[in-house]
TORKOL-4160 file (C-alpha; in steps of 0.2 Angstrom, whole numbers, padded with zeros to 4 digits, m for minus):
231
<pt num="1" X="m0031" Y="m0516" Z="0182"/>
<pt num="2" X="m0014" Y="m0509" Z="0183"/>
<pt num="3" X="m0009" Y="m0493" Z="0171"/>
<pt num="4" X="0007" Y="m0490" Z="0165"/>
<pt num="5" X="0010" Y="m0470" Z="0167"/>
<pt num="6" X="0020" Y="m0462" Z="0152"/>
<pt num="7" X="0036" Y="m0453" Z="0156"/>
<pt num="8" X="0043" Y="m0435" Z="0152"/>
<pt num="9" X="0054" Y="m0439" Z="0135"/>
<pt num="10" X="0068" Y="m0429" Z="0141"/>
<pt num="11" X="0067" Y="m0431" Z="0162"/>
<pt num="12" X="0059" Y="m0450" Z="0160"/>
<pt num="13" X="0047" Y="m0443" Z="0177"/>
<pt num="14" X="0030" Y="m0450" Z="0175"/>
<pt num="15" X="0017" Y="m0435" Z="0169"/>
<pt num="16" X="0002" Y="m0427" Z="0178"/>
<pt num="17" X="m0004" Y="m0427" Z="0161"/>
<pt num="18" X="0002" Y="m0438" Z="0149"/>
<pt num="19" X="m0004" Y="m0432" Z="0133"/>
<pt num="20" X="0009" Y="m0417" Z="0134"/>
<pt num="21" X="0024" Y="m0431" Z="0135"/>
<pt num="22" X="0038" Y="m0415" Z="0144"/>
<pt num="23" X="0034" Y="m0410" Z="0162"/>
<pt num="24" X="0032" Y="m0392" Z="0165"/>
<pt num="25" X="0051" Y="m0393" Z="0175"/>
<pt num="26" X="0058" Y="m0398" Z="0156"/>
<pt num="27" X="0049" Y="m0387" Z="0146"/>
<pt num="28" X="0053" Y="m0372" Z="0159"/>
<pt num="29" X="0070" Y="m0377" Z="0157"/>
<pt num="30" X="0072" Y="m0379" Z="0138"/>
<pt num="31" X="0089" Y="m0371" Z="0129"/>
<pt num="32" X="0086" Y="m0350" Z="0131"/>
<pt num="33" X="0084" Y="m0345" Z="0116"/>
<pt num="34" X="0097" Y="m0327" Z="0111"/>
<pt num="35" X="0086" Y="m0313" Z="0106"/>
<pt num="36" X="0082" Y="m0313" Z="0088"/>
<pt num="37" X="0076" Y="m0307" Z="0073"/>
<pt num="38" X="0058" Y="m0312" Z="0071"/>
<pt num="39" X="0059" Y="m0310" Z="0054"/>
<pt num="40" X="0073" Y="m0321" Z="0048"/>
<pt num="41" X="0076" Y="m0329" Z="0067"/>
<pt num="42" X="0092" Y="m0326" Z="0070"/>
<pt num="43" X="0104" Y="m0315" Z="0084"/>
<pt num="44" X="0099" Y="m0299" Z="0085"/>
<pt num="45" X="0098" Y="m0286" Z="0099"/>
<pt num="46" X="0082" Y="m0277" Z="0095"/>
<pt num="47" X="0071" Y="m0293" Z="0092"/>
<pt num="48" X="0053" Y="m0278" Z="0088"/>
<pt num="49" X="0062" Y="m0272" Z="0076"/>
<pt num="50" X="0070" Y="m0281" Z="0058"/>
<pt num="51" X="0087" Y="m0284" Z="0061"/>
<pt num="52" X="0104" Y="m0276" Z="0049"/>
<pt num="53" X="0103" Y="m0293" Z="0038"/>
<pt num="54" X="0083" Y="m0291" Z="0035"/>
<pt num="55" X="0086" Y="m0273" Z="0031"/>
<pt num="56" X="0100" Y="m0274" Z="0018"/>
<pt num="57" X="0090" Y="m0294" Z="0012"/>
<pt num="58" X="0073" Y="m0292" Z="0018"/>
<pt num="59" X="0067" Y="m0310" Z="0018"/>
<pt num="60" X="0049" Y="m0316" Z="0007"/>
<pt num="61" X="0038" Y="m0319" Z="0022"/>
<pt num="62" X="0032" Y="m0309" Z="0037"/>
<pt num="63" X="0040" Y="m0317" Z="0052"/>
<pt num="64" X="0047" Y="m0334" Z="0058"/>
<pt num="65" X="0039" Y="m0344" Z="0077"/>
<pt num="66" X="0053" Y="m0355" Z="0081"/>
<pt num="67" X="0055" Y="m0367" Z="0099"/>
<pt num="68" X="0074" Y="m0367" Z="0100"/>
<pt num="69" X="0091" Y="m0368" Z="0091"/>
<pt num="70" X="0095" Y="m0382" Z="0086"/>
<pt num="71" X="0103" Y="m0390" Z="0101"/>
<pt num="72" X="0101" Y="m0403" Z="0113"/>
<pt num="73" X="0086" Y="m0407" Z="0117"/>
<pt num="74" X="0077" Y="m0403" Z="0107"/>
<pt num="75" X="0085" Y="m0406" Z="0091"/>
<pt num="76" X="0089" Y="m0425" Z="0099"/>
<pt num="77" X="0070" Y="m0430" Z="0100"/>
<pt num="78" X="0069" Y="m0422" Z="0081"/>
<pt num="79" X="0082" Y="m0434" Z="0074"/>
<pt num="80" X="0073" Y="m0449" Z="0085"/>
<pt num="81" X="0057" Y="m0444" Z="0078"/>
<pt num="82" X="0064" Y="m0442" Z="0059"/>
<pt num="83" X="0078" Y="m0457" Z="0056"/>
<pt num="84" X="0070" Y="m0469" Z="0071"/>
<pt num="85" X="0055" Y="m0469" Z="0066"/>
<pt num="86" X="0050" Y="m0462" Z="0082"/>
<pt num="87" X="0033" Y="m0452" Z="0077"/>
<pt num="88" X="0023" Y="m0451" Z="0095"/>
<pt num="89" X="0034" Y="m0436" Z="0099"/>
<pt num="90" X="0027" Y="m0425" Z="0084"/>
<pt num="91" X="0010" Y="m0421" Z="0096"/>
<pt num="92" X="0027" Y="m0417" Z="0110"/>
<pt num="93" X="0036" Y="m0406" Z="0097"/>
<pt num="94" X="0022" Y="m0401" Z="0088"/>
<pt num="95" X="0014" Y="m0393" Z="0103"/>
<pt num="96" X="0030" Y="m0383" Z="0110"/>
<pt num="97" X="0027" Y="m0375" Z="0092"/>
<pt num="98" X="0008" Y="m0371" Z="0098"/>
<pt num="99" X="0014" Y="m0362" Z="0115"/>
<pt num="100" X="0027" Y="m0353" Z="0108"/>
<pt num="101" X="0018" Y="m0346" Z="0094"/>
<pt num="102" X="0004" Y="m0344" Z="0105"/>
<pt num="103" X="0016" Y="m0333" Z="0116"/>
<pt num="104" X="0018" Y="m0320" Z="0103"/>
<pt num="105" X="m0001" Y="m0320" Z="0097"/>
<pt num="106" X="m0005" Y="m0313" Z="0109"/>
<pt num="107" X="0008" Y="m0297" Z="0109"/>
<pt num="108" X="0000" Y="m0294" Z="0095"/>
<pt num="109" X="0014" Y="m0301" Z="0084"/>
<pt num="110" X="0007" Y="m0317" Z="0074"/>
<pt num="111" X="m0011" Y="m0316" Z="0065"/>
<pt num="112" X="m0019" Y="m0335" Z="0062"/>
<pt num="113" X="m0015" Y="m0342" Z="0045"/>
<pt num="114" X="m0028" Y="m0349" Z="0037"/>
<pt num="115" X="m0019" Y="m0364" Z="0029"/>
<pt num="116" X="m0005" Y="m0373" Z="0036"/>
<pt num="117" X="0007" Y="m0379" Z="0023"/>
<pt num="118" X="0019" Y="m0394" Z="0026"/>
<pt num="119" X="0036" Y="m0393" Z="0018"/>
<pt num="120" X="0037" Y="m0409" Z="0008"/>
<pt num="121" X="0048" Y="m0423" Z="0004"/>
<pt num="122" X="0048" Y="m0434" Z="m0014"/>
<pt num="123" X="0037" Y="m0449" Z="m0012"/>
<pt num="124" X="0053" Y="m0458" Z="m0013"/>
<pt num="125" X="0061" Y="m0451" Z="0001"/>
<pt num="126" X="0046" Y="m0453" Z="0009"/>
<pt num="127" X="0045" Y="m0470" Z="0005"/>
<pt num="128" X="0061" Y="m0473" Z="0013"/>
<pt num="129" X="0055" Y="m0466" Z="0029"/>
<pt num="130" X="0039" Y="m0472" Z="0032"/>
<pt num="131" X="0032" Y="m0452" Z="0034"/>
<pt num="132" X="0034" Y="m0434" Z="0034"/>
<pt num="133" X="0037" Y="m0427" Z="0047"/>
<pt num="134" X="0033" Y="m0408" Z="0044"/>
<pt num="135" X="0017" Y="m0420" Z="0039"/>
<pt num="136" X="0016" Y="m0427" Z="0058"/>
<pt num="137" X="0022" Y="m0409" Z="0064"/>
<pt num="138" X="0005" Y="m0399" Z="0054"/>
<pt num="139" X="m0009" Y="m0413" Z="0056"/>
<pt num="140" X="m0010" Y="m0407" Z="0075"/>
<pt num="141" X="m0009" Y="m0389" Z="0073"/>
<pt num="142" X="m0022" Y="m0390" Z="0060"/>
<pt num="143" X="m0033" Y="m0395" Z="0074"/>
<pt num="144" X="m0028" Y="m0386" Z="0090"/>
<pt num="145" X="m0030" Y="m0368" Z="0080"/>
<pt num="146" X="m0043" Y="m0374" Z="0065"/>
<pt num="147" X="m0033" Y="m0370" Z="0052"/>
<pt num="148" X="m0037" Y="m0377" Z="0035"/>
<pt num="149" X="m0022" Y="m0390" Z="0028"/>
<pt num="150" X="m0021" Y="m0406" Z="0015"/>
<pt num="151" X="m0005" Y="m0416" Z="0016"/>
<pt num="152" X="m0004" Y="m0415" Z="m0006"/>
<pt num="153" X="m0005" Y="m0395" Z="m0007"/>
<pt num="154" X="0013" Y="m0393" Z="m0012"/>
<pt num="155" X="0018" Y="m0406" Z="m0020"/>
<pt num="156" X="0040" Y="m0411" Z="m0024"/>
<pt num="157" X="0044" Y="m0417" Z="m0041"/>
<pt num="158" X="0062" Y="m0421" Z="m0043"/>
<pt num="159" X="0072" Y="m0430" Z="m0028"/>
<pt num="160" X="0086" Y="m0420" Z="m0025"/>
<pt num="161" X="0104" Y="m0425" Z="m0012"/>
<pt num="162" X="0101" Y="m0421" Z="0009"/>
<pt num="163" X="0100" Y="m0403" Z="0012"/>
<pt num="164" X="0110" Y="m0405" Z="0026"/>
<pt num="165" X="0127" Y="m0411" Z="0013"/>
<pt num="166" X="0127" Y="m0396" Z="0006"/>
<pt num="167" X="0132" Y="m0378" Z="0008"/>
<pt num="168" X="0123" Y="m0362" Z="0010"/>
<pt num="169" X="0126" Y="m0359" Z="m0012"/>
<pt num="170" X="0122" Y="m0376" Z="m0017"/>
<pt num="171" X="0106" Y="m0376" Z="m0007"/>
<pt num="172" X="0099" Y="m0364" Z="m0016"/>
<pt num="173" X="0103" Y="m0371" Z="m0034"/>
<pt num="174" X="0096" Y="m0388" Z="m0027"/>
<pt num="175" X="0079" Y="m0382" Z="m0023"/>
<pt num="176" X="0077" Y="m0373" Z="m0040"/>
<pt num="177" X="0061" Y="m0379" Z="m0048"/>
<pt num="178" X="0058" Y="m0394" Z="m0036"/>
<pt num="179" X="0042" Y="m0388" Z="m0030"/>
<pt num="180" X="0023" Y="m0387" Z="m0037"/>
<pt num="181" X="0008" Y="m0382" Z="m0027"/>
<pt num="182" X="m0009" Y="m0392" Z="m0031"/>
<pt num="183" X="m0021" Y="m0378" Z="m0022"/>
<pt num="184" X="m0028" Y="m0363" Z="m0025"/>
<pt num="185" X="m0021" Y="m0351" Z="m0009"/>
<pt num="186" X="m0024" Y="m0333" Z="m0018"/>
<pt num="187" X="m0031" Y="m0320" Z="m0004"/>
<pt num="188" X="m0024" Y="m0333" Z="0009"/>
<pt num="189" X="m0012" Y="m0330" Z="0025"/>
<pt num="190" X="m0005" Y="m0347" Z="0026"/>
<pt num="191" X="0009" Y="m0351" Z="0039"/>
<pt num="192" X="0024" Y="m0364" Z="0031"/>
<pt num="193" X="0031" Y="m0378" Z="0041"/>
<pt num="194" X="0045" Y="m0388" Z="0044"/>
<pt num="195" X="0054" Y="m0395" Z="0056"/>
<pt num="196" X="0072" Y="m0387" Z="0054"/>
<pt num="197" X="0077" Y="m0371" Z="0044"/>
<pt num="198" X="0095" Y="m0371" Z="0044"/>
<pt num="199" X="0102" Y="m0357" Z="0029"/>
<pt num="200" X="0084" Y="m0355" Z="0026"/>
<pt num="201" X="0086" Y="m0360" Z="0007"/>
<pt num="202" X="0069" Y="m0373" Z="0007"/>
<pt num="203" X="0057" Y="m0361" Z="0016"/>
<pt num="204" X="0064" Y="m0347" Z="0004"/>
<pt num="205" X="0062" Y="m0357" Z="m0013"/>
<pt num="206" X="0043" Y="m0360" Z="m0006"/>
<pt num="207" X="0041" Y="m0347" Z="0001"/>
<pt num="208" X="0043" Y="m0336" Z="m0018"/>
<pt num="209" X="0031" Y="m0349" Z="m0024"/>
<pt num="210" X="0016" Y="m0344" Z="m0016"/>
<pt num="211" X="0017" Y="m0327" Z="m0015"/>
<pt num="212" X="0017" Y="m0329" Z="m0033"/>
<pt num="213" X="0004" Y="m0337" Z="m0032"/>
<pt num="214" X="m0007" Y="m0325" Z="m0022"/>
<pt num="215" X="m0003" Y="m0329" Z="m0006"/>
<pt num="216" X="m0011" Y="m0315" Z="0006"/>
<pt num="217" X="0004" Y="m0319" Z="0018"/>
<pt num="218" X="0016" Y="m0328" Z="0021"/>
<pt num="219" X="0025" Y="m0332" Z="0044"/>
<pt num="220" X="0037" Y="m0348" Z="0041"/>
<pt num="221" X="0034" Y="m0361" Z="0059"/>
<pt num="222" X="0046" Y="m0373" Z="0064"/>
<pt num="223" X="0053" Y="m0384" Z="0077"/>
<pt num="224" X="0073" Y="m0377" Z="0078"/>
<pt num="225" X="0080" Y="m0363" Z="0067"/>
<pt num="226" X="0098" Y="m0365" Z="0067"/>
<pt num="227" X="0104" Y="m0349" Z="0076"/>
<pt num="228" X="0121" Y="m0344" Z="0062"/>
<pt num="229" X="0123" Y="m0334" Z="0047"/>
<pt num="230" X="0111" Y="m0337" Z="0032"/>
<pt num="231" X="0127" Y="m0335" Z="0019"/>
């Protein structure tokens, strides 16, 4: 019986390890990310220290881990997952994030979280799409890292206009009072996971909520970080 070899999602060449989803050549040649601040994730000449933006206006989280800027090829894969329903891309994207996080951990720049929390969709939007992309990313990461994960730890109380249609100031107003944390998190080290961080409005709103409820520390994980000013 013949078997059909899996192919790299980027170059379409056969894969030696089909579950990786991307070949070693494409992995080495993903778009290089410039030197970025470990706190906010924006370009900085001294990544080992907080950038000037963070010194003036520190983010409420400890650090951020991401794979690349929001640009092809990863931005294309994210769009295919979210809008074309290609949910089989989630393990590939989650693995890329895992590799980036493990590399930072090996250099003593990260601690292992006790719990992963995914950014929720409103139940109506989740019903429309058929899935929450952040939930699909969180499940394999929690399994690989042996972290607690409950899809309903955080819920979205109200449906709001999509963030990508709004400017930075309107994004912040759009999210006030939208989220509610269901599970007790006091004293826990958390990782908040989203697919893309643009201005940081969503993760900032959730981070403030989680820290107000007693989280010991919070790190941000995402596949792509838009490398432009958050103001």
